C-alpha positions in Angstrom: 280.6 -149.0 -48.1 282.8 -148.9 -45.0 286.1 -147.1 -44.9 289.3 -149.0 -44.5 291.1 -148.3 -41.2 294.1 -146.0 -41.2 297.5 -147.6 -40.8 299.8 -146.8 -37.9 301.9 -144.6 -40.1 298.9 -142.6 -41.3 297.8 -142.0 -37.7 301.3 -140.9 -36.9 301.4 -138.5 -39.8 298.0 -137.0 -39.1 298.6 -136.8 -35.3 295.6 -139.0 -34.5 295.0 -142.1 -32.4 293.4 -145.3 -33.6 289.9 -145.9 -32.2 290.4 -149.6 -31.7 292.9 -150.6 -29.2 293.5 -154.1 -28.0 294.2 -154.7 -24.3 296.4 -157.6 -23.5 296.1 -157.4 -19.7 293.5 -156.4 -17.2 293.9 -153.5 -14.8 293.1 -155.8 -11.9 295.7 -157.6 -9.9 295.6 -161.4 -9.8 294.8 -163.0 -6.5 292.9 -165.9 -5.0 289.6 -165.2 -3.3 289.1 -166.4 0.2 287.1 -169.6 0.6 283.4 -169.1 1.6 282.7 -171.0 4.8 278.9 -171.2 4.1 279.1 -173.5 1.0 277.9 -177.1 1.0 280.2 -179.9 0.0 279.1 -180.0 -3.7 279.3 -176.2 -3.8 282.8 -176.3 -2.3 283.9 -178.8 -4.9 282.6 -176.5 -7.7 284.2 -173.4 -6.1 287.6 -175.2 -6.1 287.1 -176.4 -9.6 286.4 -172.9 -11.0 289.2 -171.3 -9.0 291.6 -173.9 -10.5 290.4 -173.2 -14.0 290.5 -169.4 -13.7 293.9 -169.5 -11.9 295.4 -171.6 -14.7 294.1 -169.1 -17.3 295.4 -166.2 -15.2 292.1 -164.5 -14.9 291.4 -165.1 -11.2 291.2 -162.0 -8.9 290.2 -161.7 -5.3 287.1 -159.7 -6.5 285.6 -162.8 -8.0 284.6 -164.1 -4.5 280.9 -163.3 -4.7 280.4 -164.4 -8.3 282.2 -167.6 -7.7 280.3 -168.3 -4.5 276.9 -167.7 -6.1 277.9 -169.7 -9.2 278.9 -172.7 -7.0 275.7 -172.6 -5.0 273.6 -172.5 -8.2 275.5 -175.4 -9.7 275.0 -177.5 -6.5 271.3 -176.6 -6.5 271.0 -177.6 -10.1 272.7 -180.9 -9.5 270.4 -181.6 -6.5 267.3 -180.7 -8.6 268.4 -182.9 -11.5 269.0 -185.9 -9.1 265.4 -185.5 -7.7 264.0 -185.3 -11.2 265.9 -188.3 -12.4 264.7 -190.2 -9.3 261.0 -189.2 -9.6 260.7 -188.7 -13.4 259.6 -185.7 -15.3 255.9 -186.3 -14.4 254.7 -186.8 -10.8 251.3 -187.9 -9.6 249.5 -185.2 -7.5 246.3 -185.5 -5.6 243.8 -182.7 -6.2 240.2 -182.1 -5.2 237.5 -181.6 -7.8 234.5 -179.2 -7.4 232.6 -181.9 -5.4 235.5 -182.4 -3.0 236.5 -185.8 -4.2 240.2 -186.6 -4.5 241.5 -187.1 -8.0 245.0 -188.2 -8.9 246.5 -186.2 -11.8 249.9 -186.3 -13.5 251.8 -183.0 -13.6 255.3 -181.8 -14.5 257.8 -182.2 -11.7 257.9 -178.9 -9.7 261.7 -179.0 -9.6 261.8 -178.7 -13.4 261.3 -174.9 -13.0 264.1 -174.8 -10.4 266.4 -176.7 -12.7 265.6 -174.4 -15.6 266.2 -171.2 -13.5 269.5 -172.7 -12.3 270.5 -173.4 -15.9 269.8 -169.8 -16.9 271.8 -168.5 -14.0 274.7 -170.9 -14.6 275.1 -169.8 -18.2 274.9 -166.1 -17.2 277.4 -166.4 -14.4 279.7 -168.7 -16.4 279.7 -166.0 -19.1 280.6 -163.3 -16.5 283.5 -165.4 -15.2 284.8 -166.2 -18.7 284.1 -170.0 -18.3 282.1 -170.4 -21.6 283.9 -171.1 -24.9 282.6 -167.8 -26.4 283.8 -165.7 -23.4 287.1 -167.5 -22.8 289.0 -165.5 -25.5 287.5 -162.2 -24.4 288.7 -162.5 -20.8 291.8 -160.5 -20.1 294.6 -161.9 -17.9 295.0 -160.2 -14.6 298.2 -158.5 -13.7 300.5 -160.6 -11.5 300.5 -159.7 -7.8 303.5 -157.7 -6.7 306.2 -159.6 -4.8 306.6 -158.5 -1.2 310.1 -158.3 0.3 310.7 -160.2 3.6 310.5 -156.9 5.5 307.2 -156.0 3.9 305.8 -159.5 4.8 306.8 -159.1 8.4 305.3 -155.6 8.6 302.1 -156.5 6.8 301.8 -159.9 8.5 301.6 -161.6 5.1 302.7 -165.2 4.7 305.1 -166.3 2.0 304.0 -168.7 -0.7 306.2 -171.4 0.9 304.3 -171.0 4.2 301.0 -171.1 2.4 302.0 -174.4 0.7 303.1 -175.9 4.1 306.8 -176.1 3.1 
């Protein structure tokens, strides 16, 4: 039978610390990753969609650049494979040669099914890492807000203000 956890008062009296601590914020500073120029149009749309979701939740950091870029490419590849499978069907006709060298037409699974399945596995794994799945959504910690720079710091560092970024 398991022990009941000590109360805060019992820890204080004994001079001990509780083992289980709950973190409410991440150690990482919130930020928006730069936009990858190599993405295709569908991948760009997925990148923007994910950045918007993560930014609204407060979990987006500049370090998510590579993971988001790979996630976006895999999603666009998955969509392309699904379109081809929907167009051609699950089975395709392939011409093969028998032992006598005569051509025989056989039906086989679409070769892009394997690509789609691999993409689906990668999408679920990467979505989990980014906190985009229902199970991982609650586990993801919010990033710390970025420190506000003074006008002098922005001039020295060459940083633009939020108003300049928005085009105001």
